[in-house]
N, C-alpha and C positions, 0 to 999 in steps of 0.2 A: 553552298548549301545554306538555306535560310531556315532558322529554327522557328517552329510554330509558336504561337503565343501561349499555347498550353504548356509547352516545354519550358518556356521562360517563366511562366507563372509558377510551375512546380519547383523550379530551381530557386526562385525568389522566396517562395514560402518556406522551403527547407532552410535557406540561409537565415531567414527571420527566426525560425524555431531554434536554430543553433545559437544565434545571438542571444535570444531570450534565456535559453538554458544557461549560457555562460554568465549572464548578468545575475540571474537568480542564485547560481552557485557562488559567485563572488560575494553577493550580499549575505548569503548564509554564513560564509566564512568570516566576514567582518562584523556581522550583527546589525548591519544598517538596514532599516526597513525600506521597502519599495514603495514608490508613489504610483498609484494606479488611478484610473478614471472609473468611478462607480456611481451610478444614478445621478449623473450630471455634476459630480463633484470630484475633486482630487482627494484621495484617501491614502494614508500611509498604512501599509500592511507589513507585519513581520515576515521576513523572507521564509521562515520555517513554515508559514501557513500556505505558501504557494506550492502547488503540486508540480512535480517534475515527472515527465513521462520517459 
């Protein structure tokens, strides 16, 4: 059985969401800011300002 590219895409997206959630949670625990890309520059953001769904 060959999985459709849509199924693979959905699984990859879910895995990415879970990974980001874990990283933000860990940064909140340690107090280390996250580095994100914003307006063409790298910006450090306090983990508490990142929304988790």
